[in-house]
Backbone bond lengths (Angstrom), bond angles and torsions (degrees), N, CA, C in turn:
res aa  C-N    CA-C-N  psi(-1)  N-CA   C-N-CA  omega(-1)  CA-C   N-CA-C  phi
1 M - - - 1.448 - - 1.528 109.06 -
2 N 1.290 117.54 83.45 1.459 122.32 179.74 1.513 109.70 -94.48
3 K 1.321 115.89 120.42 1.462 121.01 176.84 1.520 108.79 -104.69
4 K 1.303 115.81 142.08 1.458 119.65 174.65 1.519 108.13 -81.93
5 I 1.321 116.21 135.28 1.459 121.45 178.87 1.514 107.86 -96.98
6 N 1.329 115.62 131.15 1.448 121.83 178.74 1.527 108.60 -71.95
7 T 1.318 116.99 109.45 1.462 121.10 -176.43 1.519 112.65 -85.33
8 E 1.317 118.59 -6.43 1.456 121.37 -179.22 1.527 111.15 -69.27
9 N 1.342 117.42 -37.60 1.455 121.21 -174.18 1.529 110.42 -124.76
10 L 1.325 116.85 52.07 1.460 119.93 -179.06 1.522 110.29 -80.28
11 R 1.325 116.24 135.45 1.450 123.02 172.21 1.513 107.06 -119.80
12 K 1.313 116.60 158.22 1.455 119.24 174.92 1.518 108.13 -63.34
13 S 1.302 117.26 132.77 1.456 120.27 178.64 1.509 109.90 -149.61
14 R 1.326 113.99 158.87 1.453 120.78 176.99 1.517 108.44 -114.75
15 G 1.305 116.05 155.55 1.459 119.72 174.05 1.507 112.25 73.83
16 R 1.320 113.62 -151.61 1.459 119.70 -176.90 1.515 111.53 -71.62
17 S 1.292 116.01 155.00 1.450 122.43 177.31 1.522 108.35 -124.18
18 R 1.326 115.15 124.78 1.462 120.18 178.16 1.518 108.53 -129.28
19 D 1.322 115.85 155.36 1.455 119.95 179.58 1.521 111.60 -66.88
20 D 1.326 117.93 -34.88 1.460 121.07 -175.08 1.523 113.92 -92.45
21 A 1.327 118.72 -0.63 1.464 121.76 -179.97 1.517 110.00 -144.38
22 M 1.331 115.27 145.46 1.447 120.01 179.76 1.526 108.33 -133.97
23 F 1.299 117.45 134.80 1.449 123.23 -179.58 1.528 107.83 -119.24
24 P 1.335 117.93 84.22 1.457 120.19 -174.27 1.525 112.73 -71.78
25 V 1.301 115.72 153.98 1.458 123.85 177.34 1.529 107.09 -92.30
26 P 1.342 118.60 137.18 1.475 119.15 177.84 1.529 110.71 -65.01
27 I 1.328 115.53 155.40 1.456 119.11 179.85 1.525 109.88 -68.21
28 S 1.309 116.27 156.63 1.464 120.53 -178.33 1.527 109.80 -79.50
29 K 1.331 116.22 164.08 1.466 121.05 -179.94 1.525 111.25 -63.41
30 D 1.314 116.92 -26.87 1.468 120.79 179.96 1.529 111.74 -67.86
31 E 1.327 117.00 -25.60 1.456 121.33 -176.62 1.524 112.84 -90.14
32 L 1.334 118.51 -6.08 1.465 122.07 -179.92 1.525 110.43 -75.54
33 P 1.343 117.53 153.50 1.468 119.70 175.83 1.531 110.90 -60.08
34 A 1.313 117.10 154.14 1.466 122.11 -175.89 1.525 112.24 -61.08
35 D 1.326 118.44 -36.63 1.458 121.06 -176.47 1.533 113.53 -92.13
36 Y 1.307 117.94 9.44 1.471 122.07 -176.00 1.525 111.93 -58.38
37 F 1.312 117.65 -47.26 1.462 120.63 -175.50 1.528 111.35 -70.21
38 G 1.311 117.78 -32.82 1.464 120.95 175.19 1.515 111.73 -66.08
39 V 1.325 116.31 -43.87 1.464 121.04 177.78 1.526 110.27 -64.49
40 L 1.320 116.76 -42.71 1.461 121.12 178.84 1.531 111.00 -62.18
41 A 1.319 117.37 -42.29 1.471 121.15 178.13 1.528 110.55 -63.13
42 G 1.324 117.29 -39.80 1.470 121.19 177.37 1.517 112.21 -63.18
43 I 1.317 116.64 -42.21 1.466 121.07 178.49 1.524 110.40 -64.35
44 K 1.333 116.77 -44.19 1.464 120.72 179.15 1.528 110.83 -61.50
45 E 1.326 117.11 -40.23 1.460 121.07 179.57 1.535 110.91 -65.18
46 R 1.329 116.68 -42.21 1.469 120.34 178.18 1.521 111.33 -63.82
47 I 1.322 117.32 -40.41 1.469 121.01 178.48 1.516 110.21 -63.92
48 Q 1.333 117.02 -44.43 1.465 121.14 -179.28 1.530 111.07 -62.86
49 S 1.326 117.48 -44.62 1.466 119.84 -179.51 1.526 111.31 -67.95
50 E 1.319 117.37 -35.70 1.471 120.49 177.80 1.518 111.49 -68.19
51 R 1.337 117.51 -38.91 1.466 120.71 176.12 1.526 110.49 -61.58
52 L 1.326 116.76 -43.06 1.458 120.85 178.69 1.521 110.75 -62.92
53 R 1.329 117.45 -44.08 1.465 121.45 179.45 1.520 111.10 -60.41
54 V 1.317 117.21 -44.91 1.466 121.55 -179.81 1.527 110.73 -65.26
55 T 1.331 116.83 -41.55 1.470 120.33 179.07 1.524 110.74 -62.83
56 L 1.320 117.07 -44.93 1.468 120.41 178.83 1.525 111.35 -64.05
57 S 1.326 117.67 -39.10 1.467 120.81 177.38 1.520 111.08 -64.54
58 A 1.322 117.03 -42.35 1.466 120.46 179.34 1.527 110.20 -65.45
59 N 1.323 117.71 -41.43 1.462 120.63 178.23 1.520 111.36 -62.83
60 A 1.332 117.00 -43.21 1.454 120.58 179.03 1.526 110.98 -62.43
61 A 1.321 116.58 -40.29 1.472 120.15 179.09 1.523 110.56 -65.74
62 M 1.306 118.84 -39.12 1.468 121.97 178.86 1.522 110.83 -66.73
63 V 1.339 117.70 -37.49 1.457 120.58 177.34 1.530 109.79 -64.49
64 L 1.321 117.48 -42.58 1.466 120.88 178.83 1.526 111.83 -64.95
65 L 1.309 116.76 -33.21 1.464 120.78 178.75 1.527 112.06 -80.14
66 G 1.302 116.67 -13.44 1.464 120.45 -179.75 1.505 113.76 79.30
67 I 1.295 116.26 27.81 1.485 119.83 -179.50 1.498 109.56 -84.11
């Protein structure tokens, strides 16, 4: 079962290649913007601090309710 691969629109892919499905490979770290990791670290820090704030608020509410 030999299928011809369309070479006009080839993208990097792993595994099997089918006409009706495409499994693209993520871009490499070299191709990311220079400030990507700084922005990602900032987002992670905001998520962590927000999780802590919500946990402390929930704990305080449970103490007030006597749970």
